[in-house]
C-alpha positions in Angstrom: -95.6 -214.0 2.0 -95.7 -210.5 3.5 -95.1 -211.9 7.0 -92.2 -214.0 5.8 -90.5 -211.0 4.1 -91.0 -208.8 7.1 -89.7 -211.4 9.6 -86.6 -212.4 7.5 -85.8 -208.7 7.1 -85.9 -208.1 10.8 -83.8 -211.2 11.5 -81.2 -210.2 8.9 -81.1 -206.6 10.3 -80.6 -207.9 13.8 -77.6 -210.1 12.8 -76.1 -207.4 10.6 -76.5 -204.8 13.4 -74.6 -207.1 15.8 -71.8 -207.7 13.3 -71.7 -204.0 12.4 -71.5 -203.0 16.0 -68.6 -205.4 16.7 -66.8 -204.3 13.5 -67.2 -200.6 14.2 -66.1 -200.9 17.9 -63.1 -203.1 17.0 -62.2 -200.8 14.1 -62.1 -197.8 16.5 -60.0 -199.6 19.1 -57.5 -201.1 16.6 -57.7 -198.2 14.1 -58.4 -200.5 11.2 -60.2 -198.5 8.4 -61.6 -201.6 6.8 -63.5 -202.6 9.9 -64.7 -199.0 10.4 -66.0 -199.0 6.8 -67.7 -202.3 7.3 -69.5 -200.9 10.4 -70.6 -197.9 8.4 -71.9 -200.0 5.5 -73.7 -202.2 8.0 -75.5 -199.1 9.3 -76.9 -198.4 5.8 -77.8 -202.0 5.2 -79.6 -202.4 8.6 -81.7 -199.3 7.8 -82.6 -200.7 4.4 -83.7 -204.0 5.9 -85.6 -202.3 8.7 -87.3 -200.1 6.1 -88.3 -203.2 4.1 -89.8 -204.7 7.2 -91.7 -201.6 8.1 -93.1 -201.2 4.6 -94.1 -204.9 4.7 -96.1 -204.2 7.9 -97.7 -201.1 6.4 -98.6 -203.1 3.3 -100.1 -205.9 5.4 -102.2 -203.4 7.4 -103.5 -201.6 4.3 -104.3 -204.8 2.4 -105.9 -206.3 5.6 -103.6 -209.3 5.5 -105.1 -211.0 8.6 -102.6 -213.9 8.2 -100.2 -211.6 10.0 -100.8 -211.7 13.7 -100.3 -208.0 14.3 -102.8 -207.1 11.6 -105.3 -209.5 13.1 -104.8 -207.8 16.5 -105.1 -204.1 15.4 -106.5 -204.2 11.8 -110.1 -203.9 10.7 -111.7 -203.5 7.3 -113.9 -200.7 8.6 -111.1 -198.6 10.0 -110.4 -195.6 7.8 -107.1 -195.7 5.8 -105.4 -193.0 7.8 -106.0 -194.8 11.1 -105.1 -198.1 9.5 -101.6 -196.8 8.5 -100.9 -195.2 11.9 -102.0 -198.4 13.7 -98.4 -199.4 13.0 -97.6 -197.8 16.4 -100.9 -198.4 18.1 -99.8 -201.6 19.9 -96.7 -203.2 21.3 -95.1 -205.1 18.5 -95.7 -202.5 15.9 -94.5 -199.7 18.1 -91.2 -201.4 18.7 -90.8 -202.0 15.0 -91.4 -198.2 14.4 -88.9 -197.4 17.2 -86.3 -199.7 15.5 -87.0 -198.1 12.1 -86.4 -194.6 13.4 -83.3 -195.7 15.4 -81.7 -197.3 12.4 -82.6 -194.3 10.3 -80.8 -192.0 12.7 -77.9 -194.4 12.7 -77.6 -194.4 8.9 -78.0 -190.6 8.7 -75.3 -190.2 11.3 -73.0 -192.6 9.4 -73.5 -190.6 6.2 -73.2 -187.1 7.8 -70.0 -187.9 9.7 -68.4 -190.3 7.2 -65.3 -188.2 7.0 -65.4 -186.4 10.3 -64.5 -187.2 13.9 -62.4 -190.3 13.1 -61.5 -191.0 16.7 -65.2 -190.9 17.9 -67.3 -192.0 15.0 -66.5 -195.7 15.0 -67.3 -196.0 18.7 -70.5 -193.9 18.4 -71.7 -195.9 15.5 -70.9 -199.1 17.3 -73.0 -198.0 20.3 -75.9 -197.0 18.0 -75.9 -200.3 16.2 -75.7 -202.2 19.6 -78.8 -200.3 20.8 -80.5 -201.0 17.5 -79.7 -204.7 17.7 -81.6 -204.9 21.1 -84.8 -203.5 19.5 -84.4 -205.7 16.5 -83.9 -208.7 18.8 -87.2 -207.8 20.4 -88.9 -207.7 17.0 -87.2 -210.9 15.8 -88.5 -213.0 18.8 -90.6 -211.9 21.8 -92.3 -209.0 20.0 -92.4 -210.4 16.5 -95.2 -208.5 14.7 -95.0 -210.9 11.7 -96.0 -214.1 13.5 -98.5 -216.1 11.3 -102.1 -216.2 12.4 -104.0 -219.4 12.2 -106.8 -219.8 11.6 -106.9 -216.6 9.6 -109.9 -214.4 10.7 -112.1 -212.6 8.2 -111.8 -209.3 10.1 -110.1 -207.8 13.1 -111.1 -205.6 16.0 -109.3 -202.4 14.8 -106.9 -200.3 16.9 -107.6 -199.1 20.4 -110.7 -196.8 20.2 -108.8 -194.0 21.9 -106.1 -194.1 19.3 -108.5 -193.8 16.3 -110.7 -191.0 17.8 -108.6 -188.1 16.7 -106.1 -187.4 13.9 -103.5 -186.1 16.4 -102.6 -189.7 16.9 -100.8 -189.5 13.6 -98.6 -186.6 15.0 -98.1 -187.1 18.7 -96.4 -190.5 18.8 -94.0 -189.9 15.8 -92.8 -186.7 17.4 -92.2 -188.4 20.7 -90.4 -191.3 19.0 -88.2 -188.9 17.0 -87.3 -187.2 20.2 -86.9 -190.3 22.4 -84.9 -192.3 19.8 -82.8 -189.3 18.7 -81.4 -188.9 22.2 -79.5 -192.1 21.6 -77.0 -190.1 19.4 -75.6 -187.8 22.1 -75.5 -190.8 24.5 -73.5 -192.8 21.9 -71.0 -189.9 21.5 -70.7 -189.6 25.2 -69.9 -193.3 25.5 -67.5 -192.9 22.5 -65.7 -190.1 24.3 -65.2 -192.4 27.3 -64.0 -195.4 25.2 -61.6 -193.3 23.2 -60.4 -191.3 26.2 -61.3 -188.0 24.6 -63.9 -186.5 26.9 -63.0 -182.9 25.8 -64.9 -180.5 23.7 -64.7 -182.6 20.5 -67.7 -184.8 21.3 -69.7 -181.8 22.5 -69.1 -180.1 19.2 -70.1 -183.3 17.3 -73.5 -183.6 19.1 -74.5 -180.0 19.2 -77.2 -180.3 16.5 -77.8 -184.0 17.1 -79.0 -183.0 20.6 -81.1 -180.0 19.7 -83.0 -181.9 16.9 -84.4 -184.7 19.1 -84.9 -182.2 21.9 -87.1 -180.1 19.6 -89.0 -183.2 18.5 -89.6 -184.3 22.1 -90.7 -180.8 23.1 -93.2 -180.7 20.2 -94.3 -184.2 21.0 -95.1 -183.4 24.6 -97.1 -180.3 23.5 -98.9 -182.4 20.8 -99.7 -185.0 23.5 -101.1 -182.4 25.8 -103.3 -181.1 22.9 -104.4 -184.7 22.1 -105.4 -185.2 25.7 -107.3 -181.9 25.6 -109.1 -182.8 22.3 -109.8 -186.4 23.0 -110.2 -187.4 26.7 -113.1 -184.9 27.4 -112.0 -183.8 30.9 -111.2 -180.2 30.0 -107.5 -180.6 30.8 -104.3 -181.3 29.0 -101.9 -182.8 31.7 -102.9 -185.2 34.5 -99.4 -186.4 35.6 -100.3 -189.7 34.1 -97.3 -192.1 34.5 -96.7 -192.3 30.8 -96.9 -188.5 30.4 -94.3 -188.4 33.1 -92.2 -191.0 31.2 -91.9 -188.6 28.3 -91.4 -185.5 30.5 -88.5 -186.8 32.6 -86.0 -187.2 29.8 -87.1 -183.9 28.4 -86.1 -182.3 31.7 -82.7 -183.8 31.8 -82.1 -183.2 28.1 -83.0 -179.6 28.6 -80.5 -179.4 31.4 -77.9 -181.0 29.1 -78.7 -178.5 26.2 -77.7 -175.7 28.6 -74.8 -177.3 30.4 -72.9 -178.3 27.2 -72.6 -174.6 26.4 -70.6 -174.2 29.6 -68.3 -177.1 28.6 -67.8 -175.6 25.1 -66.8 -172.2 26.5 -65.1 -173.0 29.8 -64.0 -176.7 29.7 -66.1 -177.2 32.8 -68.8 -179.8 33.8 -67.3 -182.8 31.9 -68.5 -185.4 34.4 -71.8 -183.6 34.8 -72.5 -183.6 31.1 -71.7 -187.2 30.7 -73.9 -188.0 33.7 -76.8 -186.0 32.3 -76.8 -187.6 28.9 -76.4 -191.1 30.4 -79.3 -190.3 32.7 -81.4 -189.0 29.8 -80.9 -192.1 27.8 -81.7 -194.3 30.8 -84.9 -192.3 31.3 -85.9 -193.0 27.7 -85.4 -196.7 28.4 -87.2 -196.5 31.7 -90.1 -194.8 30.0 -90.2 -197.5 27.4 -90.1 -200.2 30.1 -92.9 -198.5 32.0 -95.2 -198.4 28.9 -94.4 -201.9 27.7 -94.0 -203.9 30.9 -97.6 -203.9 32.0 -96.7 -202.4 35.4 -98.7 -199.3 34.8 -102.5 -198.7 34.7 -102.5 -196.1 31.9 -104.4 -195.6 28.7 -101.0 -195.3 27.0 -99.4 -198.5 28.3 -99.0 -201.7 26.3 -98.8 -204.9 28.3 -96.9 -208.0 27.4 -95.0 -210.8 29.2 -91.3 -210.9 28.3 -90.9 -207.3 27.1 -90.8 -205.7 30.5 -88.0 -208.0 32.0 -85.9 -207.7 28.8 -86.2 -203.9 29.0 -85.3 -203.9 32.6 -82.3 -206.1 32.0 -81.1 -203.9 29.1 -81.5 -200.8 31.3 -79.4 -202.4 34.0 -76.7 -203.4 31.5 -76.5 -199.8 30.1 -76.3 -198.4 33.6 -73.5 -200.8 34.6 -71.4 -200.2 31.4 -71.8 -196.4 31.6 -70.8 -196.1 35.2 -67.8 -198.5 34.6 -66.6 -196.3 31.7 -67.0 -193.1 33.8 -65.0 -194.6 36.6 -62.4 -195.9 34.2 -61.9 -192.4 32.6 -62.2 -190.4 35.8 -58.6 -189.2 35.5 -59.4 -187.5 32.2 -62.6 -185.9 33.5 -61.0 -183.3 35.7 -62.4 -179.8 35.2 -60.0 -177.3 33.8 -62.1 -174.1 34.2 -63.7 -172.7 37.2 -66.4 -170.2 38.1 -65.0 -166.6 38.0 -68.1 -164.9 39.4 -71.4 -165.7 41.0 -72.9 -163.1 38.6 -72.1 -165.0 35.4 -74.1 -167.1 32.9 -72.2 -170.2 34.0 -73.6 -169.8 37.5 -77.1 -169.3 36.1 -76.8 -172.5 34.0 -75.6 -174.4 37.0 -78.6 -173.3 39.0 -80.8 -174.1 36.0 -79.3 -177.6 35.9 -79.9 -178.2 39.6 -83.5 -177.2 39.2 -84.2 -179.3 36.1 -82.6 -182.4 37.8 -84.6 -181.8 41.0 -87.7 -181.5 38.9 -87.0 -184.7 37.1 -86.3 -186.5 40.4 -89.6 -185.4 42.0 -91.4 -186.6 38.9 -89.5 -189.9 39.0 -90.2 -190.4 42.7 -93.9 -189.7 42.2 -94.1 -192.1 39.3 -92.2 -195.0 40.8 -93.3 -194.8 44.4 -96.7 -196.5 43.8 -94.9 -199.4 42.0 -92.4 -199.8 44.8 -95.1 -199.5 47.5 -97.2 -202.2 45.9 -94.2 -204.5 45.4 -93.0 -204.1 49.0 -96.2 -203.8 51.0 -98.8 -205.2 48.5 -100.9 -202.1 48.9 -101.9 -199.9 45.9 -100.9 -196.3 46.5 -101.8 -193.4 44.2 -99.7 -190.3 43.7 -101.7 -187.6 42.0 -101.7 -184.0 41.0 -101.5 -182.5 44.6 -98.1 -184.1 45.1 -96.7 -183.1 41.7 -98.1 -179.6 41.9 -96.9 -178.9 45.5 -93.4 -180.1 44.7 -92.9 -178.8 41.2 -94.7 -175.4 41.1 -91.9 -173.7 43.1 -89.3 -175.3 40.8 -91.2 -174.2 37.7 -91.4 -170.6 39.0 -87.6 -170.6 39.8 -86.9 -171.9 36.3 -89.2 -169.2 34.8 -87.1 -166.6 36.7 -83.8 -168.0 35.3 -85.2 -168.1 31.8 -85.0 -164.4 31.9 -81.9 -163.8 34.1 -79.7 -166.4 32.4 -79.5 -164.7 29.0 -79.0 -161.3 30.7 -75.8 -162.4 32.5 -72.5 -162.3 30.7 -70.0 -165.2 30.4 -67.1 -165.4 32.9 -67.3 -162.2 34.9 -70.5 -160.2 35.7 -71.3 -157.7 38.3 -74.3 -156.9 40.4 -74.3 -153.4 38.9 -74.6 -154.8 35.3 -77.4 -157.1 36.3 -79.2 -154.3 38.2 -79.0 -152.0 35.2 -80.6 -154.7 33.0 -83.3 -155.8 35.4 -84.6 -152.5 36.7 -87.0 -151.8 33.8 -88.3 -155.4 33.4 -88.7 -155.7 37.2 -90.6 -152.4 37.3 -92.9 -153.4 34.5 -93.5 -156.8 36.2 -94.5 -155.2 39.5 -96.8 -152.7 37.8 -98.4 -155.6 35.9 -98.9 -157.6 39.0 -100.4 -154.5 40.7 -102.7 -153.9 37.8 -103.9 -157.5 37.8 -104.5 -157.3 41.5 -106.6 -154.1 40.9 -108.6 -156.0 38.2 -109.5 -158.7 40.7 -106.7 -161.3 40.3 -106.3 -162.7 43.8 -104.5 -166.0 43.3 -101.1 -165.5 44.9 -99.2 -168.1 42.8 -100.9 -166.8 39.6 -99.9 -163.3 40.4 -96.3 -164.4 41.0 -96.2 -166.4 37.8 -97.6 -163.5 35.7 -95.0 -161.2 37.3 -92.1 -163.5 36.6 -93.4 -164.1 33.1 -93.4 -160.4 32.3 -90.0 -160.0 34.0 -88.4 -162.8 32.0 -90.0 -161.6 28.7 -88.7 -158.1 29.4 -85.1 -159.3 30.0 -85.2 -161.5 26.9 -86.5 -158.6 24.8 -83.7 -156.5 26.1 -81.2 -159.0 24.8 -82.6 -158.3 21.3 -83.0 -154.5 21.6 -79.7 -153.4 23.2 -77.4 -155.1 20.7 -79.6 -154.0 17.8 -79.4 -150.4 19.0 -75.6 -150.8 19.2 -75.6 -151.9 15.6 -77.7 -148.9 14.7 -75.1 -146.7 16.4 -72.1 -148.5 14.9 -73.3 -149.0 11.3 -76.0 -146.5 10.7 -78.6 -149.3 10.0 -82.3 -148.9 10.5 -83.4 -150.8 13.6 -85.4 -153.6 11.9 -82.4 -154.4 9.6 -80.0 -154.2 12.5 -82.1 -156.6 14.5 -82.4 -159.0 11.5 -78.6 -158.9 10.9 -78.0 -159.5 14.6 -80.2 -162.6 14.7 -78.9 -164.0 11.4 -75.3 -163.6 12.6 -75.8 -165.7 15.7 -78.8 -168.0 15.0 -78.0 -170.3 17.8 -78.1 -167.7 20.5 -81.2 -165.8 19.3 -83.0 -169.0 18.4 -82.5 -170.0 22.0 -83.9 -166.7 23.2 -87.0 -167.3 21.1 -87.4 -170.7 22.7 -87.3 -169.0 26.1 -90.0 -166.6 25.0 -92.1 -169.6 23.9 -91.6 -171.2 27.3 -92.8 -167.9 28.9 -95.9 -167.9 26.8 -96.6 -171.6 27.7 -96.2 -170.6 31.4 -98.8 -167.9 31.0 -101.2 -170.4 29.4 -100.7 -173.0 32.1 -101.1 -170.5 34.9 -104.3 -169.0 33.6 -106.0 -172.3 32.6 -105.1 -173.9 35.9 -105.9 -171.1 38.3 -109.1 -169.8 36.7 -110.7 -172.7 35.0 -114.5 -172.9 35.5 -116.9 -175.7 34.9 -120.7 -176.3 34.9 -122.9 -179.3 34.3 -126.6 -179.4 33.3 -129.3 -181.6 31.8 -131.1 -179.5 29.2 -134.2 -180.1 27.2 -134.3 -179.1 23.5 -134.6 -175.3 23.4 -133.6 -174.9 27.0 -130.7 -172.5 27.9 -127.9 -172.5 30.4 -126.0 -169.3 31.4 -122.3 -170.0 32.0 -119.8 -167.2 32.4 -120.3 -164.7 29.5 -122.0 -167.4 27.4 -125.5 -168.7 27.1 -125.8 -172.3 25.9 -128.9 -173.7 24.2 -129.5 -177.3 23.3 -130.8 -177.4 19.8 -131.0 -181.2 19.1 -129.6 -184.6 19.8 -128.7 -186.6 16.7 -127.1 -189.9 15.6 -125.3 -191.2 12.6 -123.4 -194.3 11.6 -119.8 -194.2 10.3 -117.9 -197.2 8.8 -116.0 -197.9 12.0 -118.3 -196.5 14.7 -121.7 -195.2 15.7 -121.9 -191.5 16.7 -124.4 -189.7 19.0 -124.0 -186.0 19.2 -125.6 -182.8 20.5 -125.9 -179.5 18.7 -125.5 -176.6 21.1 -125.8 -173.0 20.1 -123.6 -170.6 21.9 -124.8 -167.0 22.5 -122.9 -164.0 23.8 -125.3 -161.4 25.3 -128.2 -161.9 22.8 -126.4 -162.7 19.5 -125.4 -166.2 18.5 -121.6 -166.8 18.3 -121.3 -170.4 17.0 -122.7 -173.9 17.3 -120.8 -176.7 18.9 -121.3 -180.4 18.5 -119.9 -182.6 21.3 -120.2 -186.3 20.6 -120.1 -189.8 22.0 -118.6 -192.5 19.8 -119.5 -196.1 20.1 -116.9 -198.6 18.8 -117.6 -202.3 18.4 -114.7 -203.3 20.6 -115.3 -200.9 23.5 -118.0 -201.3 26.2 -117.8 -197.6 27.0 -118.4 -194.8 24.6 -115.4 -192.6 23.7 -116.3 -188.9 23.9 -115.2 -186.2 21.5 -115.5 -182.7 23.0 -116.3 -179.6 21.0 -114.1 -176.6 21.6 -114.4 -173.0 20.7 -110.9 -171.6 20.6 -110.2 -167.9 21.2 -107.1 -166.0 22.4 -109.0 -164.9 25.5 -110.5 -168.3 26.6 -111.7 -171.6 25.3 -115.3 -172.8 25.7 -115.1 -176.6 26.0 -118.2 -178.8 25.9 -118.6 -182.6 26.5 -121.7 -184.7 26.1 -122.1 -186.9 29.2 -125.5 -188.6 28.6 -128.7 -188.3 26.5 -132.3 -189.5 26.5 -133.1 -192.3 24.1 -135.7 -190.2 22.4 -133.3 -187.3 22.0 -135.4 -185.0 24.2 -132.7 -184.2 26.7 -128.9 -184.2 27.0 -126.5 -183.8 29.9 -123.7 -181.4 28.9 -120.6 -180.4 30.9 -119.0 -177.1 30.0 -115.6 -175.7 30.9 -114.1 -172.2 30.4 -110.3 -172.3 30.3 -108.7 -168.8 30.1 -105.7 -168.3 27.8 -105.2 -172.1 27.2 -104.8 -171.4 23.4 -101.5 -169.6 24.3 -100.1 -172.9 25.3 -100.3 -174.2 21.8 -99.0 -170.8 20.5 -96.1 -171.0 22.9 -95.3 -174.5 21.7 -95.2 -173.3 18.1 -92.9 -170.5 19.2 -90.6 -173.0 20.9 -90.5 -175.0 17.6 -89.8 -172.0 15.5 -87.0 -170.8 17.8 -85.4 -174.2 17.8 -85.7 -174.4 14.0 -84.1 -171.0 13.6 -81.2 -172.1 15.9 -80.8 -175.2 13.7 -81.2 -173.6 10.3 -77.9 -173.8 8.4 -76.4 -170.8 6.6 -73.4 -168.6 6.5 -73.0 -165.5 8.4 -74.9 -162.6 6.8 -72.8 -159.6 6.0 -74.0 -156.4 7.6 -75.2 -153.5 5.5 -72.4 -151.1 4.6 -72.0 -148.3 7.1 -73.7 -145.1 6.0 -74.0 -141.6 7.4 -71.6 -139.4 9.3 -69.8 -140.0 12.5 -69.6 -143.8 12.1 -66.5 -144.1 14.1 -68.0 -142.2 17.0 -71.1 -144.4 16.8 -68.9 -147.5 17.1 -67.2 -146.1 20.1 -70.5 -145.4 21.7 -71.7 -148.9 20.9 -68.6 -150.5 22.5 -69.1 -148.3 25.6 -72.7 -149.4 25.8 -71.9 -153.1 25.7 
């Protein structure tokens, strides 16, 4: 019964999405309000039906209804409830249903939020959203139907992939990525709507400002959470291996980040119309490409789901989207002429253009490294691997240049800047950066790229801090406010700008964490008897015991290792090996001692059957915790930029000579 309800709901949602898309597009072209209303109502109904199907699948998983094929594939009576629920997205069919549910949710939310706004754009945008949704619902209705009946009905199932039930982060990382991936459909839909309606001016940019930043934030946090999941689960002491599916999520983030910056130029200067449309089309295509790579079976990755028809269907849909998008851009080329132009090389527009070029170059090098092995194997029949050395050699210079621009961009004014103004702003941060690099050299830091990265990070952070301090001081001079109140009023008055600056600071913190943990990571491996010690860095590790226990869904063997600093015990860590019934190899769970200075990371590699010895691998990763702190800062900055609220009135001026203070403030700025 549950399978029937779910399948009929998906089928009805697919048909209604097709009809709603046609009605919305036709209503926009013919300007018939009745058809537009029908399309809007269809968006609400499709979300309701998809929600019903999703709830039916969750119910089937929780109740262990093995008559439903998907439950028989990923369900198990022994799997804990949390992992049973999140197994909704642990395999192909369920992940596409989850994708469709989020997409139809975004569509319904958009239809409600803009029900009385942007009448020239909304019908077309809603039609595009419903058309994209109909493709995913089609997949769930036929080739990736999770509600297929299972016969004979098994008494139990294998449970989800062991890697996906080995850490609770699996309940956070995929939903964040999906919310980011799927949400980028909205700016794409508005871009296509602008082309269909012949209105590629600032209106569509204004409409998608928040709808771009929200999925960008989710995608950013999803990538950070994925890196942390890899760090916590895979047991290799790292967080990013340039895995093809890691790249598949990173590429649209790069182009979306470029788009977030470049739309500001179009808002202010009526420039980059073609470029912005190209960027958002490329971003949406990259999300489809990433979905194709993970679901076509062409990749050998722990993330990839393999299935027969899904890959060709995704590839065909990707080609159709590309063809339609390019056709519309060519059709409206006469209306995409740039009205503004660069007034100065020393302007924020120029910095954003350089920023965009670097982000796109970064995305292209990642795309090339990801697809080249597939093309080589298809053409020559020879498997070729492209690993870390290629990606690092190509992308580290681009990353350093972007770190430089993260500080310089906010320091430059719009329209017309001067070398003198920039010099005045950079002299103190540059001096502090040079002094910092010299001090690090004196302390023994000899890695050239690391020194450069540290110097650029300090330089960028100093420039960004200056963009907070100088205007706040001007408010102090103009209004007689205390500095903290002036700074708060300044940030509340322009949340978007200063939220963006906080995001840049978060990126700088992440860069410091990546640099330190990559350049100065250390490792050691030893087989220890109980009571035996290993000196490693500033730590002494002692194997206390090897133990085993049985959990409902797995068997666990672990080692208890005491960690000493000098002579005093610091903590005890418990790296483990987990044995799942469906896995021939154990899945490790490392033990990590997090500190702001460095992480001590232990993995259990092997053990004697009698528990007398254990082979342990240890890593020391300096400042890696700052990556997660930086990710949190990025999220907080984006949330501050998105937070609604009216402009805060400044505190009433107090004290004498207010007029002179205002004059001094104007002169300073």
